[in-house]
Structure formats: C-alpha cells, structure tokens
N, C-alpha and C positions, 0 to 999 in steps of 0.2 A: 761512733767507735765502741762504746760499752754494750750496746746492742749485738755488734758483731762478735765481741768477745763472749758474751751471753750465749749467742747461738752456737759458736765453736764449744763452749764448755758443755753445752746440752748435748750436742753431737757425740763429744768424746765420752761423756758420761753414758750416753745412749750405748755406743759401741762397747764400754767397759761392761756394764751390766748384761748386754747381750752375749758377751764372751763368757761371763762368770755365772749367770743365773742357773745354769743347768748343772753347775759342779756340787749340787747337793743331792743329786738324783739317788746315790746309793747310800748316803746316810740317811735319806728318809726311809729307806726300804730295809735298814738294818743290816746293810752287807758292807764289811769292811772294805776300805779302799785308800791307797795313798793319795796324799794331798797333789790335786793337779796343778800345773802352771798355766797361766793365762794365756790363751791361744793354743798352746803346745800340748795341753793336757799332761799325760803321764809319759810322754815320749818326746821330750826337748831335743835330744840329740838326732832323732829320725827326722823330725820336722826341719831342723837346720841343716840335715844331712853331714852331721859330724860323728854320729854313731849308728851302727846298723840297729835296726828295730829290735833284733833277737838279743843284743845286749841289753837293751833297755828292758826288755822282758824279764830278762835274767835276774835284773836287781829286784824287780817286783815278786818275782817267783821265789827266789832265796829268802825274801823277807817273809812271806807268808806262807810257804809250805810247811806241812806238819801241823800248823794251827787251823788253816782252813782248806777246804778242798777246792774252793774257789774264791775269786777276789774281784771286786769292782774296779773297773780303770775307765781312763778316758782317752779316747782316739781324738785328740784335739778337743772338740766339744761334744762327741758322740760317745755315749756311755757303752760299755762293753763288759762283759764278765770274761776273766781269763781263769782258766782251769789250772789247779797248782796240785792235782793228784790223779795218777794213773787211771785208778778205777773208775773216777768221773769221767776221763776221756773215753774209756770203754762204754760207760753207760750212754754216753752221747751219740758215739759214732755206731753202736750195736744194740743194746738192749732198750734204748729209748729212741732208736732211729726214727719213728713216726713222729716223735716231738721236736727232732731237730733234722727234719728231711732236707732242707736246702741250703745251699751255701750263701754266705752274707752277700756276696757279689752278684746274686742272681737277678737283682732288679736294675742293675746298671745299663743293661743293653737288651735288645730284641733283635728278632730277625730283619725287621724292616729297617732298623737303623744300622746294624752290623750283620749282614748276611753270612758271614764267616763265624764270627764267635757268638753270635745270636744262636747257632745251631750246635754250640760246643756242649757237650753232656755237662760239663763243669758248671755252665752258666744257666742250664735249664733247671725247671721246678716242677714238682708234682708229677703228674700222668705224662706229661711231655719228656720230662727227664726219663721216666721208666721206659716210655716207648723207644726212645733213641737209644738207651743203655742196652734194651734188648735187641735191637737191630744191630748193633756193632760188636756185642760180646763173641759171638761165634768166631769173629776174625781172630781172636787171640787164643785158640785152642793150642794145644802143645804139638798137634799135628801141623799146624799152619806154620807156627814159629819154627819148627823143624824143617819146614820146606824153605825158609828163608836162611836157615844156617850157612849154606853154601856161600851165600852173599857176604855174611858178617866174616867167614873165614877169608874169603878173597880180599876183602879190604883190609883185614888184618895183615895180610901179606903186604899189601902197599903201604901200610903204616910202618912195617918193619923196614922196607926199602927207603922210606922218607928219612928215617932215624939213620940208617947207613950214610945217605946223601948228606945228612948234616954234618957228617965227618968230625965226630966227637964235640960239637959246639952245644952249648946250653940249649934245651928246647922248652918252651913254655907249654905245659902239659895241657893246659885248658884249651889253648888253640890247636894244639896237636889232635887231641881227642875229639875236638868240634869237627874236624876234617873228617875223622873216622865216623863219627854218627851221622853226619851230613850225608856222606856217601852211601851208608847202610840204608837210612831211612828213605833217601830219594829213590834208590833202587827198588826197595821194597814197595813203596807207596806208588811211585809214578813209573817205574819200570826204565829209569834214566840213570846214567852214570855222571855224577855231579863232578867228577874229576877234581877233587879238592886238593888231592895230593900232587896233583899235575900243575897245578896254577893257582894263582892267588884269588881269592874272593869269587868263587862260583855264584852266579846269579841268584840260584835257589836259595844257597846260605843267606846271601845278604837280605832277600826279600824274607826269609824266615826271621831273621833278626828285626826286620822292620816290623814284623807282625808283632813280636815280644816285647820291644823297647817301649819304655815309658816316655811318650813325648810330652814335651811342656803342655799342651793341650789335655793329656790325660793327667798329668799330675795336677793341674789347675783343677780338673773335676774332681778328683780325689779330694782335694783339699776344701773345695766348696761344700761337697756332700758330707764331709766330716764336721764343718761349720754348720751347715743346714740339712741335717740328714733327710728331711721330707723331700728335698731337691730330687732324691733318686727316683722318686715315683714320677715327678713332674718332667724330668729332663733324662733322656737316654743318651749314652755316648757310644761312639763306633772305636773299638780299639784297633781295628785294622784300617789303613787307608786304602784308596781307590786303586792306586798302582800296585800295591801288593795284592789286592783282592782279584784284580783283573788279570795279574801274572799267574796266580795260582788256578784261577778258572780256566786260563788258556792252556796251561802245561797239564792240566787234567783231561781237557778235550783231546790235545795232542797224544796223551798216554793212552787213552782209550782208543783212538784211531790206530794206533801202532801196534796196540795189542791185538785188536781185532784182524789186522793184517797180517800179523804175524802167525796166528792161530795157536800161540804158546799155551798150554795148559799148566803152566807154573802156579802151584797154590798159594801164592802170595796175597798181600794185603789188597793189591790193585785187581786181583782175579776175584776176590771176594766182593769187593765194592761193585763190580760189573755184575755179580750174580744179584747183589742187593737192589741195584738200579733196575734190573728186569722184574724183579720179584715185587719190589715196593713201588716202581715208578718214580723213582727219586730226581729231582732236579739236579742240574749242574752244581748250583750252590750246596744242596745237601751232600753231594759226593765230596766237595771240596770243605765242607764242614767238617766231615769225618776224616778227610785225610790231613786237614791241619790239626786236629786232635791228635792223631797218631804222630804227626811231624813234630809238635811241641813236646809230647811225651818223650818220643825217641831221641830227638835231636838236643833239646835244650837240658833236660833233666838228666838224661844219661850222661852226657858230656860233663856235667858237674861232678857226678859220684865218680866216673872213671877217673877224671883229673886227680881227685882227692884219693883214690885207691891207689894210683902210682906214687903220689906223694908220700902216703902213710908206709907203703912198702920200701921206699927209699929212707924214710926216717927211721924205720925198724928193720935193719938188715937180718937180724935172726929169723924173722917172720918171712922175710922175701926168701931167704935160703931155704927154710923149711917148706914153703910153697913150691919153690922149684924142684925141690926133692919130690915132692909128690907128684908134680907133673912129669918128671922124667922116669918115675917107677911106674906111672900110669902108661906112659908112651912104650916103656919096654915091655910090659905086660900085653898090651893091645896092639902094639905095632903102629897105630894111629889114632887120631883123636876124633871124636864125632860127638854130635850133639846130644846123645845119651851119655856118653863117657864124661863130658864136663859138666854135667850135672849129676854125676856120681863121685866126685871126689871131695870127701869131707872137709879137708882143710881149706880149700878154695870156697866152699860155701861159708865157712866161718870167716874168712877174710872178707868175703862180699858183704855179709851181715854185719862185721863190725864196723866196715866202711859207711854203710847205711845207717848205722846207729850213730857214729860221729858226725857223720855229714849227711843229713836226710835231704833230698833234693828241694822239698819243700818244708822250711823250717817250721811253719805254723799251718794250721787250716782254721777257718773262720765260719762256723756255722750260724744259722738262724733258728730261734726257736719258732716252730711252726704250730704246735700246740701246747698251750699251757700245762706245766707240770710241776713237780717238787723234786729237788735234790738236796741232799745232805750236805751242808755247809761246814759243819763240825758235828762231834758226837753227840747225838741225841737232839740234834737241831735241824730241822728241815727248813728250805726257803723255797717259796713258789717263784718260779721262773716263767715270766710272762711271755706271752706270744707277740714276737717281734723282736725279742732282745737278742742282739748278735753275742755269740760265746766262742771265743778264742781258745784252740788248744794249741800250746806252744810245744810242739814235738821236739824241736832241738833242745829245748831246756828239761823236758821229761827224759829224753835219751841221755842226758848227762846229769842225771839226779843220783847222788850217792845212795839214796834209799833204794834204788831199783839196780844200780851198777856199782861194783866196788871198783874203786880207782878210776871213775868214769872219764877222765880227760885222757887216759892212756888208751892206746891201740893194742887191745888183747883179744885177738881172734878165738882163743881157747874158751873165754866166756860163752861162747855159743856152741862148745863141743856136744855132740849127740848125748853122751852119757849124763850131760849136765841139763839136758832137755832141749837143747838147740835154741832156735827162736820161737818155739812153741810155748814155752813156760812165760815167756815174756810178752807174747802176744794175747796170753790168758789173762795177764796181769793189766794189759793196756799200756804196758812201758816200752813196746817196740812197735812204731807205727810209721816206718819210713815211706809207705805208700797210702797211709791212712788205714782205714779198716771200716768193716761192715759193708752194707750194699753199694756204698759210694767209694769203695777201695779203687786206686787207680787202675783203669782199664788196661795201661801198658805195661804193668807189673813184670809178667813173665816175659814178654819181648825185652824189657829193659835189662832184667837179670841175664838173659840168654847173650845180650850185647857185652854186658860188664865181663862174663866168664870168658866168652871167646877172645876178647882182646887182652884180658889179664893173662890168660895162659899164652897166648902166642907172643907177648913181650916178654913175660918172666922167663918163659923157657929160653930164650935166646939172648936176653941182655940183663947186666947187672945196672940196677937204678940206684942213684946216689942223688942227693940235694945239693943243688948247685948255690954258690955263694951268693946269688942274685936273689935267692929267696929270702925273706925276712926270716930271722930266728923265731919269732913269735908272729904267725901270720894273723891278720886282722882282715875281716870281711869289709867289702866296699859298701859304705852306707848308702851310696847312690843307686845300688842294685838291689831289688827286692830278694831275688834268688842268690845264694851264695857265691861270691866271687871275691877273689883275695886280692887286697890292694897290692900292685906290683907283680902280681902273678905268681904262679908256682913253676920255677925254673928248676929242671932236673938234667942229670946228665945220664946218658944210655950208653954203656960200655959192652960191645958184642962178646959173647962168652964163646970161644973156639972150642 
C-alpha cells in the first residue's frame, strides 16, 4: 500500500514539475513576464473556454504597454513573445521580414498529411511560400476583381430580396452575410451558384465550415503541442477531413469541365486557375489548395467584417445617415454605381477602415523568428530574439490602443479622413494591420474590400438599419471560436426606405 502511494506521489510530482519547469524561460533571459498558471499558462480563460483569448491578451497588453515593447508569455507551456508596441509590429512584418519569415503554424501540417491546407500559402515556409505566393498574386489584380464585380452586385440584389422576404423580422447579421459571401465566392471560384438565399445550408457552405472548424481532434493536437512543443516536428495533423477534401476536389473538376464546355472568357478566379494549370502543370490538389485559400479569405473573414459593419452602422445612426447621403449623392451624380465609383467614395472608405480597425478579421498573427536578431524592449535596451521563438502580434489590441487612436472603443470613421492622412499614417506607424502587412499581407485584401463596399452600399442605400433587442447591449466574443464571433449573435432590423 505504501509503495503504491509512493509511486502515485512520484507520478504526480513528475507531472507537476514537467508542467512548471519551463516557466522560468523568460526570467532567465531578462524578459519581463506575467506569472503563468499551472497548465493554463497566461491564458486560463481561453484554455477553459470561459474567455476569448483576445480578452486575455488585452489584460497583459494593457499592463505592459508603454513600459516594454514586448513581453514574455506562456501559451500553456509554450514560451512566446507578445508585442506591445506598434513600431515593433511594423519591424517584424516589414523591416525585419527576413528574420520573421514564417508563421508559427507552418510546422503543423504538410502536403502529404493535408493535401489542401498543406498547400495554403499561410502554412508554407521559405522558398516554397515565395513560389506559391508568386503563382497566385496575379489573380487579385484590380482588373480581375473588377471582372467579378457584377457577381457581387447580383448577389447583393438577392440579399435585399431576402431582407424583404423576412418581412420586418429581426435578422442575424452574421448568418445573412455568410449567405452573401458564400454565393459570391462560390461563383467566382467554381463558377457555380450556391443558392444560399434560396434554401438552407448549401453543400458548399457546409463543407467550407467543415474545413475551417476546430474539431476535438485538432483542439487536442493544439493542446499537446503547447504542452510539448517538439511534437510539432514529430507529428503533423490534417486540418481538413477526407469528406471535405474529396468534395472540393470533385467540385473543382466539375467546374473546370463546365467552363471548358461553355467556352466562357469571364476573367474570374477560375479563369486564372485554368491558365495557371496549363502554365505550371498543376495537379488537382494544387488547384483546390489555391481555391480553398480564396474561399476561406473571401467567405469566412469577409462575413465577419461585413456583419460588424452593419452592426456598427445600426449602433451609430448618424454615421449611417451620413453614408446614405454620400451614396445617394453619388448615384445622383453618376446615374448608377460601378466598381470604380464605389472605390471613389471617401466616407464609405472611412466606414470600411473604421470597421476593420475595431473588428479585424484576424485578431492576432503569430510569427516565428527564422533568423536571430535584436529588438529594442525598452529605451536603450536591446534584447536578442533567438531563432525559433514565436512572436505574437495582437492586432485587435493594437487597434484599440489609446496611444494610437483617440477614444479607441468608439466607431468614428472620421479618424480616417483623407485630410488626416487616411489609413496611410497609421500603416506607417504599424498601428493599422487588419490584413497584416509586409510581404505576407493577406492576398485577398482587395477582393474582400470590394465585397464589403458592394454589400454596404447596396443595403444602406435602401434600408435603415437598427439594433434589435435580441442583441446584447455589450457584445462579448465567443471563447469557443478563434475568429471573432458574438455570443448570441448580432440581431438587426432592416426597414426599407421608400
């Protein structure tokens, strides 16, 4: 009996010291760090799913900003650095890009384990990333996005009919705009109409969600590699299951066949992929990898920002009124709207920029040091950043930092007025990063902005938007979702303006 108790004691002691021994990592290197909790590190609420991780980051950010430009943190047992200064964020993303070339998640999968995500530029490293980025960048020129504008306009019309059909019932904004982005992106990538507004849960949307959702298997993998970081080199994981993988491979084959038969010369994303396939002799999985990259950027992240845009316009009626006046004056002047015209509306541009500031679709980005360098942690104090260290840039917190934006919690589009320098002055400081920055800036940025502008103009022109009582007075982000999603949803009312 005593022997059994002794063995149990040794086991528990071993587990305790295993969980704790790494927690002096930053102290040994002279880098300030908040005290971590056993097992949960510095993000207890995120681990227990009681608090979204960006709220946990916010506490640390507010405590250390102004004193240090970055701070040591622990994601469970994994030591990371977290940036607390916009200038350092700019250094990492642009000036010292060669020292922070790769994303932290790059080691988690590969093309053999995951034929789809393993080809996603976000997951690729070094020269392979550069090659894939160069392949797909020409697909997002202004000329090609302009060719996709009629699709965005057509789907906006369907969204308006959907609102009218609801007959003054409260509409959950995220669900509605997800229908919009699904139909736009499906048409531009695969040349098919998903029909999201006609019926419930089109297959392509459900498969898209299946690819982006965190399954228990993936959550377990994330926990294991935070506890034992070396596991990421020994074991890879597939982020997409075989059902979703086969679905998108088959739908891509069907889209290619249909496009060839129709002899269509529409210069959309599918058209570019077909040109690329011939030029580079790409495989079906290569095409699907590129398609999914666009699908995730265009569907998931765009729907996040658009739902928050409608919410903020509903919450600030004076902003909504001012935007509607600009839209109607522009219509009166030009007779109709076009791709060029919606990109020449200054107040619309301010509204989009302010939405992206308050609600960046990627609340943080995590880089990995690929070449040892030095960064200033405080005035006259440099710290060596060693190769392999992960560095987190908390975009959400930088965007809401009073050092860079006055009244940062308020929705004030005028802060981005052209006479004040627009977004350029903030990008130069490193304080406006909704799509990241530098060589790895989001590929779908221009397409996303075109979607946002088209949908906002279409709805604000004809509807007065108000917040429904179903929406919480103080919205809270869902801790079970990595990307921003509001607990209880964003419920809005849309009243047609005669």
